[in-house]
C-alpha positions in Angstrom: 9.7 48.0 29.9 7.9 44.8 29.9 8.7 42.8 32.6 9.8 38.4 31.2 9.0 35.7 32.8 11.6 34.1 34.1 13.5 31.5 31.9 14.3 27.7 33.9 18.4 27.9 34.0 18.8 25.1 32.4 22.7 25.3 31.5 25.3 28.2 31.3 25.2 31.6 29.2 26.1 31.7 25.7 29.4 33.5 25.7 29.1 35.7 22.5 31.9 37.5 21.4 30.8 40.8 19.6 32.5 42.1 16.4 31.4 45.5 14.7 33.2 49.3 13.8 30.5 51.5 14.6 31.4 52.0 18.7 27.9 53.2 19.4 25.8 49.9 17.9 28.4 47.9 20.1 27.8 49.7 23.1 23.9 49.5 22.9 24.5 45.5 21.8 26.6 45.1 24.9 24.0 46.7 26.9 20.8 44.9 25.2 23.0 41.5 25.9 23.4 41.9 29.5 20.0 42.5 30.4 19.5 38.7 29.1 20.6 36.3 31.9 21.2 33.3 28.9 23.8 35.4 27.2 27.4 37.0 28.6 29.8 39.1 26.6 33.1 37.8 26.6 34.5 40.3 24.5 34.4 43.0 21.8 36.5 43.1 18.6 36.7 46.2 15.8 36.7 44.1 12.7 36.7 40.8 11.1 40.5 40.3 11.2 40.4 41.4 15.3 37.3 39.2 15.6 39.0 36.0 14.9 41.5 36.5 16.5 39.3 36.8 19.5 37.5 34.1 18.8 40.5 31.5 18.6 42.1 32.2 21.6 38.4 32.7 23.5 36.5 30.0 21.8 32.8 31.8 22.0 29.9 30.1 21.4 28.7 33.0 19.5 29.9 35.2 17.7 28.1 38.4 16.8 29.4 39.8 13.3 28.2 43.0 12.0 28.5 42.4 7.8 30.4 45.8 6.5 33.6 46.4 8.3 37.3 47.4 7.4 40.2 45.6 7.4 37.6 42.4 6.9 34.4 42.0 6.3 31.7 39.7 8.2 31.0 37.3 5.5 34.8 36.4 5.4 35.6 36.6 9.0 32.7 34.4 9.4 34.0 31.9 6.7 37.5 31.6 8.6 35.4 31.5 11.6 33.5 28.5 10.7 36.1 26.4 9.1 38.9 27.1 12.5 36.4 26.9 14.7 33.4 24.2 13.9 31.1 24.4 17.2 31.1 28.4 17.4 28.1 29.8 15.9 27.7 33.2 14.0 25.2 35.4 13.7 25.4 37.8 11.0 23.8 41.4 11.6 23.6 44.3 9.3 22.0 47.6 8.6 22.6 47.1 4.8 19.3 46.4 2.5 21.3 44.6 -0.1 18.7 41.0 -0.3 22.1 39.1 -1.8 23.4 39.3 1.8 21.3 37.0 3.0 22.5 34.3 0.5 25.7 34.9 1.3 25.7 34.9 4.7 24.6 30.7 4.4 27.0 30.7 1.9 29.8 31.0 5.1 28.2 28.9 7.0 26.3 32.0 9.7 23.6 30.1 11.6 21.8 33.3 11.4 21.5 36.8 9.7 19.7 39.6 10.6 18.5 43.4 10.2 19.8 45.9 12.6 16.7 46.6 12.9 15.0 43.5 13.8 13.0 42.7 17.0 15.6 43.0 20.2 14.1 39.3 21.5 14.6 38.0 17.7 18.3 38.5 18.3 18.7 37.7 22.0 17.0 34.4 20.5 19.3 33.7 18.6 22.0 34.2 20.1 20.9 32.2 23.3 20.1 29.2 20.7 16.6 29.3 21.7 15.6 26.2 19.2 12.0 27.8 18.2 12.8 31.5 17.9 16.6 30.8 16.8 15.9 29.1 13.2 18.7 28.3 10.6 18.5 31.7 8.4 16.2 34.6 10.2 15.9 37.9 8.1 
């Protein structure tokens, strides 16, 4: 694995809540995120309803939210989180190839929409809030 140059620490790590019903995907995401000093995973949820509960209790800086989940999907959960927690950003992620998902993500207030096959650095930068790598909506 390539060594990344050290990033000057200007603030605390982004506190991230991971919401995804796929346990293997969550484990892989948490492993990836734990390698970046700009990010701190504070908890995990298995569906959108649980994600809302944890977001209200923990007040994360960012929620990394899967789109397709049981109980409540990521689009509806994002809409509710953005209404209740205006300062919490939501980054939606999906393995689905539906072209309408990016527009749906924008409509519900997501700060970014990424495909699960995206470059890991793009995901890390979107969560950490690195301005040059975290546009308002990414494909």
